[in-house]
C-alpha positions in Angstrom: -0.2 -41.9 -2.1 -3.9 -41.1 -2.8 -4.7 -38.8 -5.8 -7.4 -36.4 -6.5 -8.6 -38.8 -9.2 -9.2 -41.5 -6.6 -11.1 -39.1 -4.4 -13.3 -38.2 -7.3 -14.0 -41.9 -8.1 -14.7 -42.8 -4.4 -17.0 -39.8 -3.9 -18.7 -40.3 -7.2 -18.2 -36.7 -8.3 -16.2 -34.9 -11.0 -12.7 -33.5 -10.5 -14.1 -30.0 -10.7 -16.4 -30.8 -7.8 -13.5 -32.1 -5.7 -11.6 -28.9 -6.6 -14.6 -26.7 -5.5 -14.7 -28.5 -2.2 -11.0 -28.0 -1.6 -11.4 -24.3 -2.5 -14.3 -23.9 -0.2 -16.5 -22.9 -3.1 -20.1 -22.1 -2.1 -21.5 -23.7 -5.2 -21.4 -27.2 -3.7 -24.2 -28.8 -1.7 -23.6 -29.8 1.9 -24.3 -33.5 1.0 -21.8 -33.5 -1.9 -19.2 -31.6 0.2 -19.5 -34.3 3.0 -19.1 -37.1 0.5 -15.9 -35.6 -0.9 -14.5 -34.9 2.6 -15.3 -38.4 3.7 -13.5 -39.8 0.6 -10.5 -37.6 1.3 -10.4 -38.8 4.9 -10.8 -42.5 4.0 -8.0 -42.3 1.4 -5.8 -40.2 3.6 -5.6 -37.6 0.8 -4.0 -34.3 1.4 -4.6 -31.6 -1.3 -1.6 -30.1 -3.0 -1.4 -27.1 -5.1 -0.4 -29.0 -8.3 -3.5 -31.3 -8.0 -5.7 -28.3 -7.4 -4.3 -26.5 -10.4 -4.9 -29.5 -12.6 -8.5 -29.9 -11.5 -9.5 -26.2 -11.4 -7.1 -24.5 -13.8 -6.1 -22.4 -10.9 -2.8 -22.3 -8.9 -4.5 -20.7 -5.9 -1.6 -18.4 -5.7 -1.6 -14.6 -6.0 1.5 -12.7 -7.1 2.5 -9.5 -5.3 5.1 -7.0 -6.5 6.1 -4.2 -4.1 8.8 -1.5 -4.4 10.7 -2.8 -1.3 10.5 -5.6 1.2 11.8 -3.5 4.2 10.1 -0.9 6.3 6.8 -0.7 8.2 4.8 0.6 5.3 5.4 -2.4 3.0 5.2 -4.8 5.9 1.7 -3.5 6.8 0.6 -3.7 3.2 1.9 -7.2 2.7 0.4 -8.4 5.9 -3.0 -7.1 4.9 -2.8 -8.9 1.6 -1.5 -12.2 2.9 -4.0 -12.4 5.8 -6.9 -11.9 3.5 -5.6 -14.4 1.0 -4.7 -17.0 3.6 -8.1 -16.8 5.2 -9.6 -17.7 1.7 -7.2 -20.6 1.3 -4.9 -18.8 -1.2 -1.1 -18.3 -1.0 1.0 -15.4 -2.1 4.3 -15.1 -4.0 6.2 -11.9 -3.5 8.8 -10.1 -5.6 10.4 -6.6 -5.3 10.7 -4.0 -8.0 12.9 -1.4 -6.3 11.2 1.4 -8.1 13.2 0.7 -11.3 11.4 0.0 -14.6 13.5 -3.0 -15.6 13.3 -4.6 -12.1 9.5 -4.0 -12.0 9.0 -5.6 -15.5 11.3 -8.5 -14.5 9.4 -9.1 -11.3 6.1 -9.1 -13.2 7.4 -11.6 -15.7 8.6 -13.8 -12.9 5.2 -13.8 -11.2 3.5 -14.6 -14.4 5.9 -17.5 -15.0 4.9 -18.9 -11.6 1.3 -19.4 -12.9 -0.2 -16.9 -10.5 -4.0 -16.5 -10.8 -3.7 -12.7 -10.5 -1.2 -10.0 -9.7 -1.3 -7.3 -7.0 1.1 -4.5 -8.1 2.6 -1.7 -6.1 4.7 -0.3 -9.0 6.1 3.2 -9.6 8.5 3.1 -12.6 6.6 1.3 -15.3 4.4 3.5 -17.5 0.6 3.7 -17.6 0.7 2.4 -21.1 2.7 -0.7 -20.0 0.1 -1.5 -17.3 -2.9 -0.8 -19.6 -1.4 -3.3 -22.1 -0.7 -5.8 -19.3 -4.3 -5.6 -18.1 -5.6 -6.3 -21.6 -3.9 -9.7 -21.6 -4.7 -12.9 -19.8 -3.3 -12.0 -16.4 -5.7 -10.1 -14.2 -4.0 -7.2 -12.3 -5.0 -4.9 -9.5 -2.9 -1.8 -8.6 -2.2 -0.3 -5.2 -1.4 3.4 -4.6 -1.8 4.2 -8.3 -4.7 5.5 -10.3 -5.0 5.1 -14.1 -8.3 6.3 -15.5 -8.5 3.6 -18.1 -8.1 1.0 -15.3 -10.1 2.7 -12.6 -11.9 -0.5 -11.6 -8.5 -2.2 -11.1 -7.0 0.5 -8.9 -7.0 0.7 -5.1 -5.7 4.2 -4.5 -5.4 7.0 -1.9 -6.3 10.7 -2.4 -2.7 11.8 -1.9 -3.4 15.4 -2.9 -6.1 15.7 -0.2 -3.6 14.2 2.3 -1.0 16.9 1.5 -3.7 19.5 1.7 -4.9 18.4 5.2 -1.3 18.3 6.6 -0.6 21.8 5.5 -4.1 23.1 6.4 -3.6 21.9 10.0 -0.4 24.0 10.4 -2.0 27.1 8.8 -5.0 26.8 11.1 -2.5 26.8 14.0 -1.2 30.2 12.9 1.9 29.1 11.0 2.7 31.1 7.8 6.3 30.3 7.2 6.3 26.6 6.2 9.1 24.4 4.8 8.3 21.3 2.8 10.2 18.0 2.8 9.1 16.2 -0.4 9.4 12.6 -1.5 10.9 11.8 -5.0 8.9 14.1 -7.2 8.9 11.7 -10.1 6.6 9.5 -8.0 2.9 10.4 -8.4 2.1 10.1 -4.7 5.0 12.5 -3.7 3.9 15.0 -6.4 0.3 14.8 -5.5 1.1 15.5 -1.8 3.1 18.5 -2.7 0.3 19.8 -4.9 -2.0 19.5 -1.9 0.4 21.5 0.1 0.4 24.3 -2.5 -3.4 24.3 -2.6 -3.7 24.8 1.1 -1.1 27.6 1.0 -3.0 29.3 -1.9 -6.3 28.9 -0.1 -4.9 30.9 2.8 -3.5 33.6 0.5 0.1 32.5 0.9 2.7 31.8 -1.7 5.2 29.1 -1.0 8.9 29.9 -1.1 10.7 27.3 -3.3 13.9 27.8 -1.3 12.1 26.1 1.6 11.5 22.9 -0.5 13.9 19.9 -0.1 13.4 16.6 -2.0 14.2 13.3 -0.3 13.6 9.7 -1.1 11.1 8.7 1.6 13.8 7.2 3.8 14.7 8.5 7.3 18.3 9.2 6.3 17.1 11.6 3.5 14.8 13.3 6.1 18.0 14.0 8.1 19.9 15.2 5.1 17.1 17.4 3.8 16.6 19.0 7.2 20.3 19.8 7.3 20.0 21.5 3.9 17.0 23.6 5.0 18.6 24.8 8.2 21.9 25.6 6.4 20.0 28.1 4.2 19.2 30.2 7.3 15.7 31.0 6.1 13.1 31.3 8.9 10.3 28.7 9.1 8.2 27.7 12.1 6.7 24.5 10.7 7.8 21.6 8.5 5.5 19.4 6.4 7.0 16.0 5.6 5.8 13.8 2.7 6.1 10.7 5.0 6.7 9.7 8.6 10.1 8.2 8.1 11.5 11.4 6.7 9.7 13.3 9.5 11.5 11.2 12.1 14.9 11.9 10.5 14.1 15.6 10.3 13.0 15.7 13.9 16.3 14.1 15.1 18.3 16.8 13.2 16.1 19.6 14.6 16.8 18.4 18.2 20.5 18.2 17.4 20.4 21.9 16.4 18.7 22.9 19.7 15.2 23.2 18.3 12.4 22.1 20.5 9.5 20.3 18.8 6.8 21.7 18.7 7.7 24.8 20.7 10.3 26.0 18.2 9.3 23.9 15.2 6.1 22.1 14.4 6.3 19.0 12.3 3.6 17.0 10.4 4.2 13.6 8.7 2.3 11.3 6.4 1.4 7.6 6.6 0.6 7.1 10.3 3.2 4.3 10.7 3.5 2.6 14.0 6.7 4.7 14.7 4.5 7.9 14.7 3.0 6.8 18.0 6.3 6.1 19.8 8.8 8.7 18.7 9.1 11.8 20.9 7.1 13.9 20.6 4.4 11.7 19.1 4.0 12.7 15.5 1.0 14.5 14.1 0.5 12.8 10.7 -1.9 11.8 7.9 -3.4 8.3 8.2 -2.7 6.2 5.2 -4.7 3.0 5.6 -2.2 0.9 3.6 -3.1 -2.3 5.5 -6.8 -1.9 4.7 -5.9 -1.1 1.1 -3.8 -4.3 0.9 -6.8 -6.2 2.2 -9.0 -4.5 -0.3 -6.7 -5.5 -3.2 -6.8 -9.1 -2.0 -10.6 -8.9 -1.9 -10.6 -7.6 -5.5 -8.8 -10.7 -6.5 -11.0 -13.0 -4.4 -14.1 -11.4 -5.9 -13.0 -11.1 -9.5 -10.9 -14.2 -9.9 -12.2 -16.7 -7.3 -15.8 -15.6 -7.6 -16.5 -14.6 -4.0 -19.2 -12.3 -5.1 -20.4 -11.3 -1.6 -17.3 -9.2 -1.0 -17.7 -5.4 -1.1 -15.0 -3.4 -2.8 -13.8 0.1 -2.2 -11.4 1.7 -4.8 -10.6 5.1 -3.4 -9.5 5.8 0.2 -9.5 9.2 1.8 -6.7 10.2 4.2 -7.4 11.5 7.7 -5.5 13.9 9.9 -4.2 12.3 13.2 -3.3 15.0 15.7 -0.7 14.2 18.3 2.1 16.3 19.9 4.6 17.3 17.2 2.5 20.3 15.9 1.0 23.1 17.9 -0.2 26.7 17.6 2.6 29.2 16.9 3.7 31.1 20.0 2.5 34.6 20.3 5.0 37.4 19.7 
């Protein structure tokens, strides 16, 4: 079996040059690239990751840690990252942290042990101090859906507070004044920021929010159902419901129908994320677009630019949410 060393000798170039050709590095002349490719073909050489690592001191693998592996949100994010990496000849290794500090740290240590060239992290339980210390070491990291001022250049984040504000503002502009709120886990920064945006919109319209109309879920559809049951059991009037994500909105919508409420005639509902399900549930869900797929691609581009020196790539660190109006929210009925 041919080796990278034999390719180097036959082509008359260094191991580093062979590695640059295998990695599609632009810093190789066309003549040199052709010599290396011809030598590889003559020897029947197929690159492997170990050989590339030895020659370039890179494993050409990117570690990804996400909270969960199920659900459309994480699927879209992972697809965005993997597609961008694969197009650049890089591979991904994926682990899950399950929003638990010990599991997140264990996942990070596992990915480091696999000699990844960089880590893309969607983490929620580990502290800012832990991540700042991690970033100061030898392993480059980029964060998704998290903003740490000291690591601003390493963060790909969404303005969640603005998203929460836009969701509530839409309902207020439609004439709703009695709003309930279905929050995500309030220990998570994105859930907390979306709720703060809700409160800002209410205050801007001269309204105070009744805490009794707040229910806290876990971003799963089952918790949306349970929280909607809790809100209805209180017997307090509300004509609109703001949900911190689409999955909980879907669960809440199902319970509303089971209680004889027509959406949006009796109850308007707004979600957050703009998952694919938002376009297919009935009625189609008004929601806030969270471009998580594009944010995943941007995190991959951060790695490609900062680690693999693809300098032509343009980066964007902060994304803004956009309101997507569909059928689940409408103006409050007169009278």
